[in-house]
PyMOL commands that place a pseudoatom at each C-alpha (Angstrom):
pseudoatom trace, name=CA, resn=MET, resi=1, chain=A, elem=C, hetatm=0, pos=[-24.618, 0.211, 6.051]
pseudoatom trace, name=CA, resn=GLY, resi=2, chain=A, elem=C, hetatm=0, pos=[-26.529, -2.446, 7.998]
pseudoatom trace, name=CA, resn=LEU, resi=3, chain=A, elem=C, hetatm=0, pos=[-23.328, -4.058, 9.253]
pseudoatom trace, name=CA, resn=LEU, resi=4, chain=A, elem=C, hetatm=0, pos=[-22.103, -0.696, 10.533]
pseudoatom trace, name=CA, resn=VAL, resi=5, chain=A, elem=C, hetatm=0, pos=[-25.362, -0.132, 12.410]
pseudoatom trace, name=CA, resn=VAL, resi=6, chain=A, elem=C, hetatm=0, pos=[-24.982, -3.529, 14.046]
pseudoatom trace, name=CA, resn=LEU, resi=7, chain=A, elem=C, hetatm=0, pos=[-21.309, -2.980, 14.918]
pseudoatom trace, name=CA, resn=PHE, resi=8, chain=A, elem=C, hetatm=0, pos=[-21.527, 0.552, 16.246]
pseudoatom trace, name=CA, resn=ILE, resi=9, chain=A, elem=C, hetatm=0, pos=[-25.043, 0.796, 17.694]
pseudoatom trace, name=CA, resn=LEU, resi=10, chain=A, elem=C, hetatm=0, pos=[-26.639, -2.569, 18.396]
pseudoatom trace, name=CA, resn=LEU, resi=11, chain=A, elem=C, hetatm=0, pos=[-23.518, -4.448, 19.541]
pseudoatom trace, name=CA, resn=PRO, resi=12, chain=A, elem=C, hetatm=0, pos=[-22.551, -1.913, 22.251]
pseudoatom trace, name=CA, resn=ILE, resi=13, chain=A, elem=C, hetatm=0, pos=[-26.135, -1.868, 23.540]
pseudoatom trace, name=CA, resn=ALA, resi=14, chain=A, elem=C, hetatm=0, pos=[-26.157, -5.678, 23.676]
pseudoatom trace, name=CA, resn=GLU, resi=15, chain=A, elem=C, hetatm=0, pos=[-22.728, -5.684, 25.378]
pseudoatom trace, name=CA, resn=ILE, resi=16, chain=A, elem=C, hetatm=0, pos=[-23.921, -3.299, 28.090]
pseudoatom trace, name=CA, resn=TYR, resi=17, chain=A, elem=C, hetatm=0, pos=[-27.027, -5.408, 28.643]
pseudoatom trace, name=CA, resn=VAL, resi=18, chain=A, elem=C, hetatm=0, pos=[-24.994, -8.626, 29.001]
pseudoatom trace, name=CA, resn=ILE, resi=19, chain=A, elem=C, hetatm=0, pos=[-22.415, -6.979, 31.299]
pseudoatom trace, name=CA, resn=VAL, resi=20, chain=A, elem=C, hetatm=0, pos=[-25.204, -5.637, 33.544]
pseudoatom trace, name=CA, resn=ARG, resi=21, chain=A, elem=C, hetatm=0, pos=[-26.939, -9.044, 33.657]
pseudoatom trace, name=CA, resn=VAL, resi=22, chain=A, elem=C, hetatm=0, pos=[-23.667, -10.850, 34.472]
pseudoatom trace, name=CA, resn=GLY, resi=23, chain=A, elem=C, hetatm=0, pos=[-22.935, -8.182, 37.100]
pseudoatom trace, name=CA, resn=GLU, resi=24, chain=A, elem=C, hetatm=0, pos=[-26.333, -8.797, 38.671]
pseudoatom trace, name=CA, resn=ALA, resi=25, chain=A, elem=C, hetatm=0, pos=[-25.701, -12.538, 38.714]
pseudoatom trace, name=CA, resn=ILE, resi=26, chain=A, elem=C, hetatm=0, pos=[-22.124, -12.683, 40.059]
pseudoatom trace, name=CA, resn=GLY, resi=27, chain=A, elem=C, hetatm=0, pos=[-21.456, -9.150, 41.331]
pseudoatom trace, name=CA, resn=ILE, resi=28, chain=A, elem=C, hetatm=0, pos=[-19.663, -6.110, 39.936]
pseudoatom trace, name=CA, resn=LEU, resi=29, chain=A, elem=C, hetatm=0, pos=[-16.109, -6.954, 41.060]
pseudoatom trace, name=CA, resn=PRO, resi=30, chain=A, elem=C, hetatm=0, pos=[-16.122, -10.533, 39.707]
pseudoatom trace, name=CA, resn=THR, resi=31, chain=A, elem=C, hetatm=0, pos=[-17.603, -9.214, 36.449]
pseudoatom trace, name=CA, resn=LEU, resi=32, chain=A, elem=C, hetatm=0, pos=[-14.856, -6.601, 36.066]
pseudoatom trace, name=CA, resn=ALA, resi=33, chain=A, elem=C, hetatm=0, pos=[-12.207, -9.164, 36.976]
pseudoatom trace, name=CA, resn=LEU, resi=34, chain=A, elem=C, hetatm=0, pos=[-13.617, -11.580, 34.397]
pseudoatom trace, name=CA, resn=LEU, resi=35, chain=A, elem=C, hetatm=0, pos=[-13.534, -8.881, 31.686]
pseudoatom trace, name=CA, resn=ILE, resi=36, chain=A, elem=C, hetatm=0, pos=[-9.918, -7.982, 32.529]
pseudoatom trace, name=CA, resn=VAL, resi=37, chain=A, elem=C, hetatm=0, pos=[-8.723, -11.594, 32.700]
pseudoatom trace, name=CA, resn=ASP, resi=38, chain=A, elem=C, hetatm=0, pos=[-10.358, -12.588, 29.422]
pseudoatom trace, name=CA, resn=GLY, resi=39, chain=A, elem=C, hetatm=0, pos=[-8.733, -9.554, 27.785]
pseudoatom trace, name=CA, resn=PHE, resi=40, chain=A, elem=C, hetatm=0, pos=[-5.274, -10.740, 28.870]
pseudoatom trace, name=CA, resn=LEU, resi=41, chain=A, elem=C, hetatm=0, pos=[-5.965, -14.365, 27.961]
pseudoatom trace, name=CA, resn=GLY, resi=42, chain=A, elem=C, hetatm=0, pos=[-7.340, -13.274, 24.587]
pseudoatom trace, name=CA, resn=ALA, resi=43, chain=A, elem=C, hetatm=0, pos=[-4.231, -11.208, 23.877]
pseudoatom trace, name=CA, resn=ALA, resi=44, chain=A, elem=C, hetatm=0, pos=[-2.018, -14.189, 24.723]
pseudoatom trace, name=CA, resn=LEU, resi=45, chain=A, elem=C, hetatm=0, pos=[-4.080, -16.491, 22.498]
pseudoatom trace, name=CA, resn=ALA, resi=46, chain=A, elem=C, hetatm=0, pos=[-4.021, -13.968, 19.649]
pseudoatom trace, name=CA, resn=ARG, resi=47, chain=A, elem=C, hetatm=0, pos=[-0.231, -13.668, 19.960]
pseudoatom trace, name=CA, resn=SER, resi=48, chain=A, elem=C, hetatm=0, pos=[0.330, -17.453, 19.873]
pseudoatom trace, name=CA, resn=GLN, resi=49, chain=A, elem=C, hetatm=0, pos=[-2.090, -17.981, 16.974]
pseudoatom trace, name=CA, resn=GLY, resi=50, chain=A, elem=C, hetatm=0, pos=[-0.559, -15.026, 15.135]
pseudoatom trace, name=CA, resn=ARG, resi=51, chain=A, elem=C, hetatm=0, pos=[2.935, -16.483, 15.454]
pseudoatom trace, name=CA, resn=ALA, resi=52, chain=A, elem=C, hetatm=0, pos=[1.707, -19.847, 14.188]
pseudoatom trace, name=CA, resn=ALA, resi=53, chain=A, elem=C, hetatm=0, pos=[-0.040, -18.207, 11.216]
pseudoatom trace, name=CA, resn=TRP, resi=54, chain=A, elem=C, hetatm=0, pos=[3.109, -16.200, 10.440]
pseudoatom trace, name=CA, resn=ALA, resi=55, chain=A, elem=C, hetatm=0, pos=[5.181, -19.397, 10.460]
pseudoatom trace, name=CA, resn=ARG, resi=56, chain=A, elem=C, hetatm=0, pos=[2.683, -21.109, 8.103]
pseudoatom trace, name=CA, resn=PHE, resi=57, chain=A, elem=C, hetatm=0, pos=[2.746, -18.027, 5.847]
pseudoatom trace, name=CA, resn=ASN, resi=58, chain=A, elem=C, hetatm=0, pos=[6.559, -18.117, 5.605]
pseudoatom trace, name=CA, resn=ARG, resi=59, chain=A, elem=C, hetatm=0, pos=[6.531, -21.896, 5.042]
pseudoatom trace, name=CA, resn=ALA, resi=60, chain=A, elem=C, hetatm=0, pos=[4.044, -21.493, 2.155]
pseudoatom trace, name=CA, resn=LEU, resi=61, chain=A, elem=C, hetatm=0, pos=[6.231, -18.817, 0.570]
pseudoatom trace, name=CA, resn=GLY, resi=62, chain=A, elem=C, hetatm=0, pos=[9.295, -21.030, 1.015]
pseudoatom trace, name=CA, resn=GLU, resi=63, chain=A, elem=C, hetatm=0, pos=[7.487, -23.885, -0.740]
pseudoatom trace, name=CA, resn=GLY, resi=64, chain=A, elem=C, hetatm=0, pos=[6.527, -21.577, -3.611]
pseudoatom trace, name=CA, resn=ARG, resi=65, chain=A, elem=C, hetatm=0, pos=[2.800, -21.718, -2.851]
pseudoatom trace, name=CA, resn=VAL, resi=66, chain=A, elem=C, hetatm=0, pos=[0.425, -18.764, -2.826]
pseudoatom trace, name=CA, resn=PRO, resi=67, chain=A, elem=C, hetatm=0, pos=[-0.376, -18.311, 0.893]
pseudoatom trace, name=CA, resn=ALA, resi=68, chain=A, elem=C, hetatm=0, pos=[-4.098, -17.555, 0.446]
pseudoatom trace, name=CA, resn=ARG, resi=69, chain=A, elem=C, hetatm=0, pos=[-5.256, -19.657, 3.388]
pseudoatom trace, name=CA, resn=GLU, resi=70, chain=A, elem=C, hetatm=0, pos=[-2.513, -18.265, 5.589]
pseudoatom trace, name=CA, resn=VAL, resi=71, chain=A, elem=C, hetatm=0, pos=[-3.419, -14.670, 4.713]
pseudoatom trace, name=CA, resn=PHE, resi=72, chain=A, elem=C, hetatm=0, pos=[-7.081, -15.337, 5.500]
pseudoatom trace, name=CA, resn=ASP, resi=73, chain=A, elem=C, hetatm=0, pos=[-6.121, -16.941, 8.809]
pseudoatom trace, name=CA, resn=GLY, resi=74, chain=A, elem=C, hetatm=0, pos=[-3.914, -13.962, 9.646]
pseudoatom trace, name=CA, resn=ALA, resi=75, chain=A, elem=C, hetatm=0, pos=[-6.753, -11.545, 8.945]
pseudoatom trace, name=CA, resn=MET, resi=76, chain=A, elem=C, hetatm=0, pos=[-9.145, -13.582, 11.099]
pseudoatom trace, name=CA, resn=ILE, resi=77, chain=A, elem=C, hetatm=0, pos=[-6.578, -13.707, 13.925]
pseudoatom trace, name=CA, resn=ILE, resi=78, chain=A, elem=C, hetatm=0, pos=[-6.182, -9.921, 13.803]
pseudoatom trace, name=CA, resn=ALA, resi=79, chain=A, elem=C, hetatm=0, pos=[-9.961, -9.466, 13.849]
pseudoatom trace, name=CA, resn=GLY, resi=80, chain=A, elem=C, hetatm=0, pos=[-10.318, -12.024, 16.657]
pseudoatom trace, name=CA, resn=GLY, resi=81, chain=A, elem=C, hetatm=0, pos=[-7.657, -10.260, 18.710]
pseudoatom trace, name=CA, resn=ALA, resi=82, chain=A, elem=C, hetatm=0, pos=[-9.401, -6.934, 18.228]
pseudoatom trace, name=CA, resn=PHE, resi=83, chain=A, elem=C, hetatm=0, pos=[-12.717, -8.440, 19.355]
pseudoatom trace, name=CA, resn=LEU, resi=84, chain=A, elem=C, hetatm=0, pos=[-11.047, -9.960, 22.424]
pseudoatom trace, name=CA, resn=LEU, resi=85, chain=A, elem=C, hetatm=0, pos=[-9.438, -6.671, 23.412]
pseudoatom trace, name=CA, resn=ALA, resi=86, chain=A, elem=C, hetatm=0, pos=[-12.775, -4.845, 23.223]
pseudoatom trace, name=CA, resn=PRO, resi=87, chain=A, elem=C, hetatm=0, pos=[-14.548, -4.987, 26.576]
pseudoatom trace, name=CA, resn=GLY, resi=88, chain=A, elem=C, hetatm=0, pos=[-17.588, -7.214, 26.622]
pseudoatom trace, name=CA, resn=PHE, resi=89, chain=A, elem=C, hetatm=0, pos=[-18.674, -10.821, 26.645]
pseudoatom trace, name=CA, resn=ILE, resi=90, chain=A, elem=C, hetatm=0, pos=[-20.257, -10.932, 23.170]
pseudoatom trace, name=CA, resn=THR, resi=91, chain=A, elem=C, hetatm=0, pos=[-17.149, -9.555, 21.461]
pseudoatom trace, name=CA, resn=ASP, resi=92, chain=A, elem=C, hetatm=0, pos=[-15.035, -11.973, 23.504]
pseudoatom trace, name=CA, resn=ALA, resi=93, chain=A, elem=C, hetatm=0, pos=[-17.087, -14.901, 22.230]
pseudoatom trace, name=CA, resn=ILE, resi=94, chain=A, elem=C, hetatm=0, pos=[-16.758, -13.684, 18.626]
pseudoatom trace, name=CA, resn=GLY, resi=95, chain=A, elem=C, hetatm=0, pos=[-13.015, -13.143, 19.082]
pseudoatom trace, name=CA, resn=LEU, resi=96, chain=A, elem=C, hetatm=0, pos=[-12.549, -16.580, 20.585]
pseudoatom trace, name=CA, resn=LEU, resi=97, chain=A, elem=C, hetatm=0, pos=[-14.388, -18.183, 17.661]
pseudoatom trace, name=CA, resn=LEU, resi=98, chain=A, elem=C, hetatm=0, pos=[-12.098, -16.363, 15.213]
pseudoatom trace, name=CA, resn=LEU, resi=99, chain=A, elem=C, hetatm=0, pos=[-8.952, -17.418, 17.087]
pseudoatom trace, name=CA, resn=LEU, resi=100, chain=A, elem=C, hetatm=0, pos=[-9.647, -21.123, 17.468]
pseudoatom trace, name=CA, resn=PRO, resi=101, chain=A, elem=C, hetatm=0, pos=[-8.430, -23.107, 14.416]
pseudoatom trace, name=CA, resn=PRO, resi=102, chain=A, elem=C, hetatm=0, pos=[-11.517, -25.385, 14.046]
pseudoatom trace, name=CA, resn=THR, resi=103, chain=A, elem=C, hetatm=0, pos=[-14.033, -22.533, 14.074]
pseudoatom trace, name=CA, resn=ARG, resi=104, chain=A, elem=C, hetatm=0, pos=[-11.728, -20.405, 11.910]
pseudoatom trace, name=CA, resn=ALA, resi=105, chain=A, elem=C, hetatm=0, pos=[-11.671, -23.237, 9.338]
pseudoatom trace, name=CA, resn=ALA, resi=106, chain=A, elem=C, hetatm=0, pos=[-15.481, -23.404, 9.391]
pseudoatom trace, name=CA, resn=PHE, resi=107, chain=A, elem=C, hetatm=0, pos=[-15.675, -19.635, 8.929]
pseudoatom trace, name=CA, resn=ARG, resi=108, chain=A, elem=C, hetatm=0, pos=[-13.147, -19.848, 6.054]
pseudoatom trace, name=CA, resn=GLY, resi=109, chain=A, elem=C, hetatm=0, pos=[-15.376, -22.438, 4.335]
pseudoatom trace, name=CA, resn=LEU, resi=110, chain=A, elem=C, hetatm=0, pos=[-18.450, -20.257, 4.832]
pseudoatom trace, name=CA, resn=VAL, resi=111, chain=A, elem=C, hetatm=0, pos=[-16.708, -17.209, 3.354]
pseudoatom trace, name=CA, resn=ALA, resi=112, chain=A, elem=C, hetatm=0, pos=[-15.431, -19.292, 0.416]
pseudoatom trace, name=CA, resn=ARG, resi=113, chain=A, elem=C, hetatm=0, pos=[-18.963, -20.530, -0.353]
pseudoatom trace, name=CA, resn=MET, resi=114, chain=A, elem=C, hetatm=0, pos=[-20.319, -16.987, -0.163]
pseudoatom trace, name=CA, resn=ALA, resi=115, chain=A, elem=C, hetatm=0, pos=[-17.570, -15.749, -2.494]
pseudoatom trace, name=CA, resn=ARG, resi=116, chain=A, elem=C, hetatm=0, pos=[-18.231, -18.532, -5.019]
pseudoatom trace, name=CA, resn=ARG, resi=117, chain=A, elem=C, hetatm=0, pos=[-21.913, -17.541, -5.148]
pseudoatom trace, name=CA, resn=ARG, resi=118, chain=A, elem=C, hetatm=0, pos=[-21.039, -13.935, -5.880]
pseudoatom trace, name=CA, resn=VAL, resi=119, chain=A, elem=C, hetatm=0, pos=[-18.341, -14.538, -8.520]
pseudoatom trace, name=CA, resn=THR, resi=120, chain=A, elem=C, hetatm=0, pos=[-19.366, -15.219, -12.089]
pseudoatom trace, name=CA, resn=VAL, resi=121, chain=A, elem=C, hetatm=0, pos=[-16.892, -16.913, -14.379]
pseudoatom trace, name=CA, resn=ALA, resi=122, chain=A, elem=C, hetatm=0, pos=[-17.584, -16.338, -18.058]
pseudoatom trace, name=CA, resn=PRO, resi=123, chain=A, elem=C, hetatm=0, pos=[-15.742, -17.563, -21.132]
pseudoatom trace, name=CA, resn=ARG, resi=124, chain=A, elem=C, hetatm=0, pos=[-13.400, -15.089, -22.723]
pseudoatom trace, name=CA, resn=ILE, resi=125, chain=A, elem=C, hetatm=0, pos=[-15.291, -13.093, -25.318]
pseudoatom trace, name=CA, resn=ILE, resi=126, chain=A, elem=C, hetatm=0, pos=[-13.502, -10.836, -27.735]
pseudoatom trace, name=CA, resn=PHE, resi=127, chain=A, elem=C, hetatm=0, pos=[-15.274, -8.300, -29.896]
pseudoatom trace, name=CA, resn=PHE, resi=128, chain=A, elem=C, hetatm=0, pos=[-13.966, -7.910, -33.447]
pseudoatom trace, name=CA, resn=GLY, resi=129, chain=A, elem=C, hetatm=0, pos=[-15.484, -5.303, -35.696]
pseudoatom trace, name=CA, resn=GLY, resi=130, chain=A, elem=C, hetatm=0, pos=[-18.565, -4.948, -33.524]
pseudoatom trace, name=CA, resn=ARG, resi=131, chain=A, elem=C, hetatm=0, pos=[-19.424, -8.623, -33.514]
pseudoatom trace, name=CA, resn=GLN, resi=132, chain=A, elem=C, hetatm=0, pos=[-18.803, -11.070, -30.757]
pseudoatom trace, name=CA, resn=ARG, resi=133, chain=A, elem=C, hetatm=0, pos=[-16.577, -14.055, -31.341]
pseudoatom trace, name=CA, resn=GLY, resi=134, chain=A, elem=C, hetatm=0, pos=[-14.978, -16.561, -29.005]
pseudoatom trace, name=CA, resn=ALA, resi=135, chain=A, elem=C, hetatm=0, pos=[-11.409, -16.391, -30.211]
pseudoatom trace, name=CA, resn=PRO, resi=136, chain=A, elem=C, hetatm=0, pos=[-8.017, -17.009, -28.702]
pseudoatom trace, name=CA, resn=PRO, resi=137, chain=A, elem=C, hetatm=0, pos=[-6.351, -14.039, -27.067]
pseudoatom trace, name=CA, resn=PRO, resi=138, chain=A, elem=C, hetatm=0, pos=[-4.299, -11.809, -29.340]
pseudoatom trace, name=CA, resn=PRO, resi=139, chain=A, elem=C, hetatm=0, pos=[-0.614, -12.664, -29.584]
pseudoatom trace, name=CA, resn=TYR, resi=140, chain=A, elem=C, hetatm=0, pos=[1.719, -10.837, -27.266]
pseudoatom trace, name=CA, resn=ASP, resi=141, chain=A, elem=C, hetatm=0, pos=[4.250, -10.311, -30.064]
pseudoatom trace, name=CA, resn=VAL, resi=142, chain=A, elem=C, hetatm=0, pos=[3.378, -6.844, -31.326]
pseudoatom trace, name=CA, resn=GLU, resi=143, chain=A, elem=C, hetatm=0, pos=[5.145, -5.211, -34.224]
pseudoatom trace, name=CA, resn=GLY, resi=144, chain=A, elem=C, hetatm=0, pos=[6.244, -1.635, -33.843]
pseudoatom trace, name=CA, resn=SER, resi=145, chain=A, elem=C, hetatm=0, pos=[9.167, 0.701, -33.986]
pseudoatom trace, name=CA, resn=ALA, resi=146, chain=A, elem=C, hetatm=0, pos=[11.511, 1.998, -31.331]
pseudoatom trace, name=CA, resn=ARG, resi=147, chain=A, elem=C, hetatm=0, pos=[14.215, 4.629, -31.037]
pseudoatom trace, name=CA, resn=GLU, resi=148, chain=A, elem=C, hetatm=0, pos=[17.171, 5.157, -28.746]
pseudoatom trace, name=CA, resn=VAL, resi=149, chain=A, elem=C, hetatm=0, pos=[16.502, 7.447, -25.815]
pseudoatom trace, name=CA, resn=ASP, resi=150, chain=A, elem=C, hetatm=0, pos=[19.493, 9.661, -26.589]
pseudoatom trace, name=CA, resn=GLU, resi=151, chain=A, elem=C, hetatm=0, pos=[18.438, 9.907, -30.232]
pseudoatom trace, name=CA, resn=PRO, resi=152, chain=A, elem=C, hetatm=0, pos=[17.576, 13.539, -31.053]
pseudoatom trace, name=CA, resn=GLU, resi=153, chain=A, elem=C, hetatm=0, pos=[13.961, 14.292, -31.751]
pseudoatom trace, name=CA, resn=ARG, resi=154, chain=A, elem=C, hetatm=0, pos=[13.161, 14.479, -35.413]
pseudoatom trace, name=CA, resn=GLU, resi=155, chain=A, elem=C, hetatm=0, pos=[10.176, 15.972, -36.979]
pseudoatom trace, name=CA, resn=LEU, resi=156, chain=A, elem=C, hetatm=0, pos=[7.527, 13.602, -38.223]
pseudoatom trace, name=CA, resn=PRO, resi=157, chain=A, elem=C, hetatm=0, pos=[5.835, 14.180, -41.554]
pseudoatom trace, name=CA, resn=PRO, resi=158, chain=A, elem=C, hetatm=0, pos=[2.396, 15.801, -41.329]
pseudoatom trace, name=CA, resn=GLY, resi=159, chain=A, elem=C, hetatm=0, pos=[-0.333, 13.258, -40.612]
pseudoatom trace, name=CA, resn=ASP, resi=160, chain=A, elem=C, hetatm=0, pos=[2.025, 10.812, -38.867]
pseudoatom trace, name=CA, resn=ARG, resi=161, chain=A, elem=C, hetatm=0, pos=[0.912, 10.522, -35.238]
pseudoatom trace, name=CA, resn=ARG, resi=162, chain=A, elem=C, hetatm=0, pos=[3.600, 8.180, -33.947]
pseudoatom trace, name=CA, resn=GLY, resi=163, chain=A, elem=C, hetatm=0, pos=[5.614, 9.409, -31.053]
for i in range(1, 163): cmd.bond("trace and resi %d" % i, "trace and resi %d" % (i + 1))
show_as sticks, trace
zoom trace
């Protein structure tokens, strides 16, 4: 909830304030030109970084690796491109930080540390008969019965719940 308040209420107010202050400092036309130019440059940067991330993603798949880093980078590039396309200097700065590989790597490390703090890894505990025991997982070889699909249905004896 707090993040949504920041994104949809406080960030636009801050953007308007910064745009007005920059407009007072350099003039309205240069400010508008700067916002338009950084939108185009941001889109070009997002496109080039996106292509590079896509190539790394395909290379990881070709090598048989799980492309976790590449997926994270792709998500950050999409978010960075969206921030750069939004009008404003604060969102442009955030978008630029998400598009540049060094700052994206730092952000990836920060997110990984936050995730490690929130994830708890516990030993496998299996409950047997109401008591807790650390035991190996049950075997995957399960005995049972099967029937052919085209086999006609037959009536089961009373009390037999197979089916």
